[in-house]
C-alpha positions in Angstrom: -24.3 -12.1 -16.3 -21.9 -14.6 -17.9 -18.2 -13.3 -17.9 -15.4 -14.5 -20.6 -11.8 -13.3 -20.5 -9.8 -12.7 -23.8 -6.0 -13.2 -23.0 -3.3 -12.1 -25.2 -0.7 -14.5 -26.0 2.3 -15.7 -28.3 2.9 -18.7 -30.0 4.1 -21.5 -27.6 2.5 -20.0 -24.5 0.4 -21.9 -22.1 -2.9 -19.9 -21.4 -6.3 -21.5 -20.6 -9.1 -21.6 -23.2 -9.4 -21.7 -26.8 -7.6 -19.6 -29.6 -10.1 -17.7 -31.3 -9.2 -19.0 -34.8 -9.5 -22.4 -33.2 -12.5 -24.2 -35.2 -13.3 -25.9 -31.4 -13.4 -22.3 -29.9 -16.9 -21.5 -28.6 -18.8 -19.2 -30.5 -20.1 -16.1 -28.8 -22.3 -14.4 -31.5 -21.4 -10.6 -31.7 -18.2 -10.7 -29.5 -15.9 -9.6 -32.2 -18.4 -6.6 -33.2 -18.4 -5.4 -29.6 -16.5 -1.9 -29.7 -14.6 -2.6 -26.5 -13.7 -5.8 -27.7 -12.7 -4.3 -31.0 -10.7 -1.7 -29.6 -8.8 -3.9 -27.4 -8.0 -6.4 -30.1 -6.5 -3.4 -32.1 -4.3 -2.0 -29.3 -2.6 -5.5 -28.9 -2.2 -6.0 -32.5 -4.3 -9.0 -33.3 -5.3 -9.9 -36.7 -4.3 -11.4 -40.0 -1.3 -9.3 -40.2 0.3 -10.2 -37.0 0.5 -14.1 -36.9 2.4 -14.1 -33.7 -0.2 -12.6 -31.9 -3.0 -15.0 -30.4 -6.1 -14.3 -28.4 -7.4 -17.1 -26.0 -11.3 -17.2 -25.0 -11.5 -18.4 -21.2 -15.1 -19.1 -20.2 -13.9 -20.4 -16.6 -12.0 -18.4 -14.4 -9.8 -15.5 -14.2 -8.0 -17.2 -11.6 -6.5 -19.4 -14.3 -5.1 -16.7 -16.2 -1.2 -17.0 -15.8 0.7 -13.7 -14.0 2.3 -11.2 -16.7 -0.5 -11.9 -19.6 -3.0 -8.9 -20.8 -6.4 -9.8 -20.8 -9.7 -8.2 -21.3 -12.7 -9.1 -18.9 -16.1 -9.1 -20.9 -19.2 -9.4 -19.4 -21.9 -10.7 -21.5 
């Protein structure tokens, strides 16, 4: 089963992956419709009302996530 990580970050932070709003971000159908993902995004304040909250999609490895960043592991 493939695994991805969603990483919460602020503008200027350096984290692995693609920001969800970036046109080059890999498309994972249904990802943002999952209740667990939606609940996590809501809990960190991600959305159009907060441009200072970014979420990065990492498809590689959780070893690349810098310490101190909140993230969500999603098994697809």
